[in-house]
C-alpha positions as CSV (number, residue, x, y, z in Angstrom):
1,X,7.5,13.5,-33.8
2,X,7.6,10.9,-35.6
3,X,9.1,8.8,-32.5
4,X,5.5,10.3,-30.9
5,X,3.6,9.2,-33.3
6,X,5.1,6.1,-33.3
7,X,5.5,5.6,-29.6
8,X,1.4,7.2,-29.8
9,X,0.6,3.9,-31.7
10,X,2.5,1.2,-29.3
11,X,1.4,2.2,-26.2
12,X,-2.5,2.6,-27.1
13,X,-2.5,-1.4,-28.6
14,X,0.3,-2.9,-25.5
15,X,-2.2,-0.9,-23.1
16,X,-5.5,-2.6,-24.9
17,X,-3.8,-6.3,-24.8
18,X,-2.3,-5.6,-21.3
19,X,-5.5,-4.2,-19.7
20,X,-7.6,-7.5,-21.3
21,X,-4.3,-9.4,-20.0
22,X,-5.8,-8.2,-16.5
23,X,-8.9,-9.5,-16.9
24,X,-8.2,-12.5,-18.1
25,X,-5.4,-13.2,-15.3
26,X,-8.5,-11.8,-13.0
27,X,-11.1,-14.5,-14.6
28,X,-8.4,-17.3,-13.5
29,X,-7.4,-16.1,-9.8
30,X,-11.3,-14.8,-9.3
31,X,-13.6,-18.0,-9.0
32,X,-11.2,-19.6,-6.5
33,X,-11.1,-16.2,-4.5
34,X,-14.0,-14.8,-4.8
35,X,-16.4,-17.8,-6.4
36,X,-19.1,-16.2,-4.5
37,X,-19.8,-13.2,-5.5
38,X,-22.7,-13.2,-8.4
39,X,-24.5,-15.9,-5.8
40,X,-24.2,-12.9,-2.7
41,X,-24.5,-9.7,-4.6
42,X,-26.7,-8.8,-6.8
43,X,-26.0,-8.2,-10.5
44,X,-25.0,-4.8,-11.3
45,X,-23.3,-4.8,-7.6
46,X,-20.8,-7.8,-8.6
47,X,-20.7,-6.2,-11.6
48,X,-19.5,-3.2,-10.4
49,X,-17.1,-5.2,-7.6
50,X,-15.7,-7.6,-10.4
51,X,-14.3,-4.2,-12.2
52,X,-13.0,-2.6,-9.6
53,X,-10.7,-5.7,-9.3
54,X,-9.9,-6.1,-12.3
55,X,-9.6,-1.5,-12.6
56,X,-7.1,-2.0,-10.0
57,X,-4.4,-2.5,-12.4
58,X,-5.1,-0.2,-14.7
59,X,-1.4,2.1,-13.4
60,X,0.3,-0.7,-13.7
61,X,-0.4,-1.4,-17.1
62,X,1.0,2.2,-18.0
63,X,3.6,1.8,-16.3
64,X,4.6,-1.2,-18.1
65,X,3.4,-0.7,-21.3
66,X,5.1,2.9,-22.1
67,X,8.6,1.0,-21.4
68,X,7.1,-2.1,-24.2
69,X,6.1,1.0,-26.4
70,X,9.6,2.6,-26.1
71,X,11.1,-1.0,-27.2
72,X,9.1,-1.4,-30.5
73,X,9.0,2.8,-31.5
74,X,13.2,3.1,-30.9
75,X,13.6,-0.2,-33.0
76,X,12.1,1.5,-35.7
77,X,13.4,4.9,-35.4
78,X,16.9,3.6,-36.0
79,X,19.0,6.0,-33.9
80,X,23.0,5.8,-34.0
81,X,24.4,8.9,-32.4
82,X,23.8,10.0,-28.9
83,X,22.3,13.8,-29.9
84,X,20.0,11.9,-31.6
85,X,19.0,9.7,-29.2
86,X,18.4,12.4,-26.3
87,X,16.4,14.6,-28.9
88,X,14.1,11.8,-29.6
89,X,14.5,10.8,-26.0
90,X,13.0,14.0,-24.9
91,X,10.6,14.1,-27.1
92,X,8.9,11.0,-26.1
93,X,8.9,13.0,-22.3
94,X,5.3,14.8,-24.3
95,X,3.7,11.8,-24.3
96,X,5.3,10.4,-20.6
97,X,4.9,13.9,-18.6
98,X,0.7,13.8,-19.1
99,X,0.9,9.9,-18.7
100,X,2.5,10.2,-15.2
101,X,0.4,12.7,-14.1
102,X,-2.8,10.2,-14.7
103,X,-1.2,7.8,-12.9
104,X,-0.1,9.6,-10.2
105,X,-3.7,11.2,-9.7
106,X,-5.4,7.3,-10.3
107,X,-3.0,6.7,-7.7
108,X,-3.5,9.7,-5.1
109,X,-7.5,9.9,-5.8
110,X,-9.1,7.8,-8.0
111,X,-8.0,4.0,-5.7
112,X,-8.7,5.1,-2.5
113,X,-12.2,6.1,-3.6
114,X,-12.8,3.2,-6.1
115,X,-11.7,0.7,-3.0
116,X,-14.1,2.6,-0.4
117,X,-16.8,1.5,-2.6
118,X,-15.1,-1.8,-2.8
119,X,-15.1,-2.6,0.9
120,X,-18.7,-1.4,1.3
121,X,-18.9,-4.1,-1.5
122,X,-17.5,-6.3,1.4
123,X,-19.6,-5.3,4.1
124,X,-22.9,-5.6,2.2
125,X,-21.2,-9.9,1.6
126,X,-19.7,-10.3,4.7
127,X,-22.0,-12.8,6.6
128,X,-20.0,-12.0,9.6
129,X,-20.8,-8.4,9.5
130,X,-23.5,-8.2,12.3
131,X,-26.9,-6.8,11.4
132,X,-27.3,-4.3,14.0
133,X,-25.2,-2.0,11.2
134,X,-28.4,-1.7,8.4
135,X,-29.4,1.0,10.6
136,X,-27.8,4.1,8.1
137,X,-26.3,6.3,10.8
138,X,-24.5,3.9,12.8
139,X,-23.8,1.4,9.4
140,X,-21.3,5.2,8.8
141,X,-20.0,5.4,12.3
142,X,-18.7,1.8,12.5
143,X,-17.4,2.4,8.6
144,X,-15.1,5.7,9.0
145,X,-13.8,3.5,12.1
146,X,-12.6,0.6,9.8
147,X,-11.9,3.0,7.2
148,X,-9.1,4.6,9.7
149,X,-7.7,1.3,10.4
150,X,-6.6,0.5,6.5
151,X,-4.5,2.9,4.7
152,X,-5.5,1.5,1.8
153,X,-8.8,3.9,2.4
154,X,-7.1,7.0,3.2
155,X,-6.7,10.2,1.6
156,X,-3.6,11.3,0.4
157,X,-3.4,14.6,3.2
158,X,-5.3,12.3,5.7
159,X,-2.1,9.5,4.8
160,X,0.7,11.9,5.0
161,X,-0.4,14.0,8.6
162,X,-1.1,10.1,10.1
163,X,2.5,8.9,9.5
164,X,4.4,12.7,10.3
165,X,2.5,12.3,13.5
166,X,2.9,8.7,13.5
167,X,6.9,9.6,13.0
168,X,6.7,11.7,15.9
169,X,4.9,9.5,18.7
170,X,8.0,7.2,18.0
171,X,10.4,9.4,18.7
172,X,9.0,10.6,21.4
173,X,8.9,6.7,22.9
174,X,12.3,6.1,21.5
175,X,13.1,9.4,23.7
176,X,11.6,7.9,27.2
177,X,13.2,4.7,25.9
178,X,16.6,6.3,26.0
179,X,15.8,8.9,29.4
180,X,14.7,5.6,31.3
181,X,17.9,3.4,30.4
182,X,20.2,6.0,30.8
183,X,18.9,5.9,34.8
184,X,20.2,2.7,35.0
185,X,23.1,0.8,36.0
186,X,24.8,-1.0,33.6
187,X,23.8,-4.7,34.3
188,X,20.0,-3.8,34.1
189,X,20.7,-1.9,31.3
190,X,21.6,-4.0,28.6
191,X,19.2,-6.7,30.0
192,X,16.5,-4.7,29.1
193,X,18.2,-3.6,26.1
194,X,18.5,-6.7,25.2
195,X,14.8,-8.2,26.1
196,X,12.9,-5.2,24.8
197,X,15.4,-5.2,21.1
198,X,16.1,-1.7,21.9
199,X,19.4,-1.6,20.0
200,X,16.7,-2.4,16.7
201,X,14.8,0.9,17.2
202,X,17.9,2.8,17.1
203,X,18.3,3.1,20.3
204,X,22.3,3.0,22.1
205,X,22.6,1.0,24.7
206,X,23.3,3.9,28.0
207,X,24.2,3.8,32.0
208,X,24.6,4.9,34.8
209,X,28.0,3.6,37.0
210,X,26.2,5.5,40.3
211,X,22.0,5.1,40.4
212,X,19.8,8.1,42.0
213,X,17.0,5.7,42.8
214,X,16.5,2.9,45.4
215,X,16.6,-0.1,44.1
216,X,13.1,-0.9,43.9
217,X,12.5,2.4,42.0
218,X,14.8,0.4,39.3
219,X,13.3,-2.8,39.0
220,X,10.3,-0.7,38.2
221,X,11.3,2.0,35.8
222,X,12.9,-1.8,34.0
223,X,10.6,-4.2,34.2
224,X,7.6,-2.4,34.0
225,X,8.5,1.8,32.5
226,X,10.5,0.0,29.5
227,X,8.6,-2.2,28.5
228,X,4.8,0.3,28.3
229,X,7.6,2.7,26.2
230,X,8.8,-0.4,24.4
231,X,5.6,-1.7,23.2
232,X,4.4,1.5,22.0
233,X,6.9,2.4,19.9
234,X,7.5,-0.9,18.6
235,X,3.8,-1.0,17.7
236,X,4.4,2.4,16.3
237,X,7.0,1.2,14.6
238,X,5.1,-1.2,12.8
239,X,2.5,1.4,11.7
240,X,5.0,4.0,10.3
241,X,5.6,0.5,8.4
242,X,2.6,-0.4,7.3
243,X,1.9,3.3,5.8
244,X,5.2,3.6,4.5
245,X,4.3,0.7,2.3
246,X,0.9,2.2,1.3
247,X,2.7,5.9,0.5
248,X,6.0,3.5,-1.2
249,X,2.9,1.7,-3.3
250,X,1.0,4.6,-4.6
251,X,3.7,6.5,-6.0
252,X,6.3,3.4,-7.2
253,X,4.1,3.6,-11.2
254,X,4.3,7.2,-11.6
255,X,8.1,6.6,-10.9
256,X,8.2,3.7,-12.9
257,X,6.8,4.6,-15.8
258,X,9.9,6.9,-16.2
259,X,12.2,4.2,-15.6
260,X,10.0,2.1,-17.8
261,X,10.4,4.3,-20.6
262,X,14.1,5.5,-20.4
263,X,15.3,2.2,-19.6
264,X,13.9,0.3,-22.4
265,X,15.1,2.9,-24.7
266,X,18.0,3.0,-23.6
267,X,18.2,-0.8,-24.3
268,X,17.7,-1.1,-27.4
269,X,19.3,2.4,-28.6
270,X,22.5,0.6,-26.8
271,X,22.1,-2.7,-29.0
272,X,21.7,-1.3,-32.4
273,X,24.6,0.7,-32.0
274,X,27.1,-1.7,-30.3
275,X,26.3,-4.8,-31.1
276,X,27.4,-6.8,-34.4
277,X,24.6,-9.4,-33.0
278,X,21.8,-6.1,-32.8
279,X,18.6,-8.1,-34.5
280,X,19.1,-11.2,-32.0
281,X,20.0,-9.6,-29.1
282,X,17.4,-6.8,-29.7
283,X,14.6,-9.3,-30.1
284,X,15.8,-11.2,-27.4
285,X,15.7,-8.1,-25.0
286,X,12.1,-6.8,-25.9
287,X,10.9,-11.2,-25.2
288,X,12.8,-11.3,-22.2
289,X,11.2,-7.3,-21.3
290,X,7.8,-8.8,-22.8
291,X,7.6,-12.2,-20.7
292,X,9.5,-10.5,-17.3
293,X,6.4,-7.9,-17.3
294,X,4.1,-9.8,-17.7
295,X,4.6,-11.9,-15.1
296,X,5.1,-8.7,-12.7
297,X,1.6,-7.7,-14.0
298,X,0.7,-11.0,-13.1
299,X,1.9,-10.9,-9.8
300,X,0.2,-7.3,-8.9
301,X,-3.3,-8.5,-9.8
302,X,-2.4,-11.7,-7.9
303,X,-1.5,-10.0,-5.1
304,X,-4.1,-7.0,-5.3
305,X,-6.6,-10.4,-5.2
306,X,-4.8,-12.2,-2.4
307,X,-5.2,-9.0,0.0
308,X,-8.1,-8.4,-0.3
309,X,-8.9,-12.3,1.9
310,X,-8.3,-10.3,4.9
311,X,-10.7,-7.8,4.3
312,X,-13.9,-9.5,6.1
313,X,-11.5,-10.1,8.8
314,X,-10.7,-6.6,9.5
315,X,-14.0,-5.4,8.9
316,X,-15.4,-8.3,11.2
317,X,-13.2,-6.8,13.7
318,X,-13.9,-3.8,13.6
319,X,-17.7,-3.9,13.2
320,X,-17.9,-6.2,16.3
321,X,-15.6,-4.4,18.1
322,X,-17.9,-0.8,16.8
323,X,-21.2,-2.9,18.1
324,X,-20.0,-4.1,20.9
325,X,-18.9,-1.2,22.3
326,X,-22.3,0.5,21.6
327,X,-24.0,-3.0,23.4
328,X,-21.8,-1.7,26.0
329,X,-23.1,1.7,26.9
330,X,-26.4,0.7,26.1
331,X,-26.1,-1.2,29.0
332,X,-24.7,1.0,31.4
333,X,-26.9,3.2,30.8
334,X,-29.6,1.2,31.3
335,X,-28.2,0.3,34.8
336,X,-27.6,4.1,35.4
337,X,-31.1,4.1,34.8
338,X,-32.1,1.0,37.0
339,X,-29.5,2.4,40.2
340,X,-31.0,6.0,39.8
341,X,-34.4,4.2,40.0
342,X,-34.0,2.0,42.9
343,X,-32.1,5.1,44.8
344,X,-35.6,6.7,44.4
């Protein structure tokens, strides 16, 4: 229990420091990227916007804090044998396991909701968003369109379902490419495979030595059908990568928390047990780990803020497209009514 007390103490101290640092990094980036937030939004909404950005680094702070806390806690215990180290490491899991559950819950269920609020605020402050969305019903319709195009807003169930569906669509598209490729003679098949980069998608080069279709049909297969399904496969693969990246982002700190804890504890134990200049190297290791974690932590916050710069474009494109479709429906309906009246 002595380890658990020390681990909790150092964890709380480190988390508080890193959480404050996250807002320091945020303030440094905020005035460069989102300098006009307080001018565009009401004060309480601007503060909410600011808090959401700062809280985005909370799970990263937890993962790094437990590693730093483990460095100090295991250094104070002076563990000398592998047996004692294993027992102390297992005792520390009493803190690490609940923290990992909290990080998992935040990344998968809390952050998507926070980011929805963020996008709503971004909608409100984006000048390019047409005022047509002021209507509450059409606003929700457009927001749902935006939400479906942004992986960071998807729920866990929706994300996994969409990922599985896209994988099935990708397999179907590549199977179709493989089928059409096998219908072509060697020269045309090789040309199509190279031109559409089918090998990069796992579609092996196959061909027939005796084509059973006409030359025009073979050209149609090569120029039209293969292009169509190859293009579909490439688009699907790009979506899969985007969703897989979002999946990775939501799970990396849960896994990173265990890695950070075990690795930090092991480093300190090995230095104390095997190195004759253990004091110097232990201090050096702590400084290196601290500087590295702070560097990575700063990059996480900066990366999140930088990524948000693409949201106005996505919002504008999605809303403009939705409003254009809505207007086309209205105009089409009016044309139909006019034609009907003219007929009468």
